[in-house]
Structure formats: structure tokens, C-alpha cells
N, C-alpha and C positions, 0 to 999 in steps of 0.2 A: 805030828803036830803041824808041820808046814803044809801038808796036804789039806788039813782041816781049815787052816787060815785061807789057803787058796780057794777052797770050795766056798767058804763064806763070802769072800770078795767076789767070786764069780756069781753067786746067788744075788748079792747086793747089786751088782752091775746089771744082771738080768732084770731085777725088780725095777731098777731105775729106768731102763729102756722100756719096759712094759708100761710103766705109769706115766712117763713124761715124753719119751722120744717117739714111741709108736703112735701113729695117727696124730702127731703133734698135740698130744694131750696137755703139754705144758701151757698151751694157750688158754686153757680153762683158768689157770692160776693168774696169768698176766691180765686177762680181761677182768677177772674178779678183783685183782688189785686196783685197777682203774675205777671200778665201781665202788670199792671200799673207800678209796681216797676222795672220790667225788662226793659220796654220801657223807663222809665225815666233815669235809670242808663246808658244804652247804648247810649241814645241820649245825655246825659251829656258828656260822654267820647268823642263822635264824635264832639260835639259842642266845647269842650275845645281844641281838636286838631286843628280843623278848625279855631277857634277863635285866637289861639296863632299864627298860621301861618299868618293870615290876619293882626294881630296886629303887628307882626315883620315887615312885608312888609310896612305897613302904617307908623309906627314909624321910620323905617330906612329911608324911603323917606323924612319924615319931618326933621329928624336930619341931613341928608346929603343935604338938599335943598340949603344951603348956601355954599356948597363946590364948588369951582370953577372948579374942575377937571371934565372933561366930560368923553367921552368914551362910549363904547357899554354897559358897566355895568350899567351906570346911565340910559341909554335909556331902558334897559330891566327892571330895577327897576321901572321906570316911567310907563311902560306898565302894569306891574303887579299891581302897585298902582291904576291905572285907573280901572283895572278889579275889584279890591277889593272895590273901591268906588261904582261901579255899583252894585256889589253884596250886599253891605250894604244898598244902597238906595232901591233896589227892595225888599229885604227880610224884612227890617224894615218898608217899606211903604205898605205892603200887609198883610192881615190877615193870621194867621197860618192855619186856616181851608181851605182857598183857596189854599195855597201852598200844603197842604196835599192832597186835591182832585186832583190837577194838577199832582202831582207825581203819585198818584194811578191810575188815569184814562188816563193819557197821557204819562208821562215819563216811568213809570214802569208798563204799562198796561198789559204786558205779564207775569208779575211775580205774583205768587200765595202766596208769602210770605208776609203776611200783617205786620208782625213784622218788616221785613226789610224795607218796605215802611214807616212805622211809625218812625223807627229810623232815616232814611235818612231825612224825612220831619222835624221832630222836632229837629234833630241834626243840620241841615243846618240853621233852624230858630234860634236856640239857639246860634249857632256860630257867628251870626251877632252881638248879644248883648255881648257875651263873648269877641269878638274882641275889642269892644270899651272899655270894662272894663279893659282888659289887656293892651290895648294901653295907657289908662290914667295912668296905673301903671308904664309903661315903661317911659312915658314922664315925670312922676313926679320924676324920678331918676336924681340926679344932674349930670351935664356933667363932673364933676370932677371924677365920677366913671368910665367914659369911658377913661379919661386920665390916671387914675390909672391902668386900665386894659392894656392900651397900654404901659405903663411904665414897666409892667411885661413881655412884649414881646408878648402879645396876639394880634391877628389881630381883625378886627371888629366883625367877626362871633364868635370867641372865647370869646371876651369881652362880647358880647350880651348873649351868652349861659352860661358862668361861673360866670359872675359878675352881669349883669343887670337883667336877667330873674328871678333868685332866689329872689332878693330883690323886684322886681315888684310883683311876686306871693305872697310874704308875705304881701304886702300892699293890694292886691285885693282879697285875699282868702275869707274874709267874704262876699264880694260882689258876688263872684263866688258861694259860698254856698247858698246865697239868690236866685241866678239865678236857682239853682237846685230846690229850693222850688217853684218858679214860674213855672218852667217847669213841675213839678209834677202835678200842677193844670191844666196846659194847655193840658196835654195828655187826659183830660176827653172828648175831642172832637174826639178821635180816633174811636169812635163808628160809625162815618159817613162812615168809610170804613169797617164796620162790624167786627172790632176788639173787642173782648170781654174783655173790661176792667171793672173796678168797675161800672161805670155808665151804660155801656151796659148790665152788669149783672142785674142791677136794672130794666132796661127796659124789659128784658126777664121775670123777675118775675112779673112785672106789666102786661105784655101781657098774663100771665096765670092766674093771680088772679084778675085782674081788680081792684086792691087796691093799689093806688100809694103812700099813705101816709107813710107807714112803710118802704118800700124799699128806697124811696128818703131820708127819715130821716136817715136811716142806712148809705147810701152813704155819706151824709153830715157829719155825725159823724166820719166815717172812714177817710175822707179827713182832718177833723179838728184835729183828733188825730195825723195823719201823719205830718201835718204842725206844730203842737205844738211840736212834738218830734224833728223834724229837726230844728225848730227854737231854741229849747233848746240846741241842738248840736252846732248850729252856735254861740249862745251866749257864750257857754263854750269855743269854739275855739277862739273867739275874746278876751276873758279874758286871755287865755293862751298866745296869741300873745302879748297882752299888757304887761303881766308879763315878757315875754322874752326880752322886750326892756329895762328893768331896770337892 
């Protein structure tokens, strides 16, 4: 029994050396980690910007729906609201990997910047979900807040920017942080366009060692540690927000 355990540990050690120590193959994972974090961060920024714009258009259209005043402004807002609804339907109704491949092979086929392709693909995808998160936050703000902003002399845009958006962001910040965690895991499919993220780094190691167990377990552990770390940050953020309400 002892000999079998010793042989198992010896094999595990040999597998570890083969996959990570030999030829410094561990660097494929560390460089992939940098790519994953950069892609996730930049995509999150793009997604938040796009999502906030879409959320403002959609919520403004809904809040002004019962306004009897017409005019060219209402028609323009209605047009952009229709565009936003099409965007949300298409992006949320198709897989992110299909969107990534379309942008890589069709829309940005002439670009050699894979990071740019990935940021646009994942940012546009994330923006659709961020839009609904932020929109729900805006719609949850009482209409009295709009009236309070108007009583201070603000127009609609100023009221939205200085009064409504800050309150809405405070309400949806934990949900946005969770969207960041989801996006972190979704970027694992960027290897389909030959981006060397963590998962692609593991595939490179497997292609050279023909030993899939250790690299895949390493990738799973890296993602698990990252998700646990960011989940802890989100929990800490939620507690701080709750304490600030008292």
C-alpha cells in the first residue's frame, strides 16, 4: 500500500515537472493570466459605458412614455429606443462565442489586434446585460427624485446625471461586480481566435506534453481562486454599502 502511494506521488511529481518546470512551461499560464485579466477589465469598462448609455435611453423612453408632449425629440428618442431593443434582443439571444467569431472573421477581419477584437466582442456582449442591470436601478428610483431635481432648477439630463444615476449605481453596484465575475469566466472562449489566455496556455502545454490532467487542473484552480477573490471583494462591497445606508 505504501509503495503504491509513493509511486502515485512520484508520478504526480514527474507530471508536474513535465508540464510546468520543464522548458519553463508555467510561463504559458502566467502570460495567459495577464491576457485574461486585461481582456476582462477592458471589456468591463466598455460594457459599462455602453450599458449605461443604453439604459439611459431605454429608461428615459419609458419614463416619458406618458408625456403628452410630442416633437422631434420624442421621435428621436423613440428611434434610439428601438435600436437599443434590437441590440439587446440580438446580443442576449445569441451565444458569445458566435459573436466573437463574427467580429473576428467578418467585422474586423482585417485587424491583427486580437485583444481589440476580444474587448469589442465581450464588451458589446456584457453591455447588453449591464444595460438591463442599470435600467432596473434607474427605474427603481422614485419619481419624487425627478421632481426634487426639477425643483432645484435642473433639466431632465442634469437631473438624470446628478440625482438619478448616482443613486441607481449604488443600488446595482453589487450586480455589476457579479457581471464582472461572469465576464471573467466567459473570456475563456477567446482561444477560438488564437488569443493566449489561461485556457489557451493550458492547451499549448498539453500539445507539447500530451498530458492533459495537470494543465487543466491548474487552469481550473486559477479560475477558482480568481472567482473566490472577486466574490470576497463583492461581499465586502455589499457590506459597506449596507452600512452606509444607516
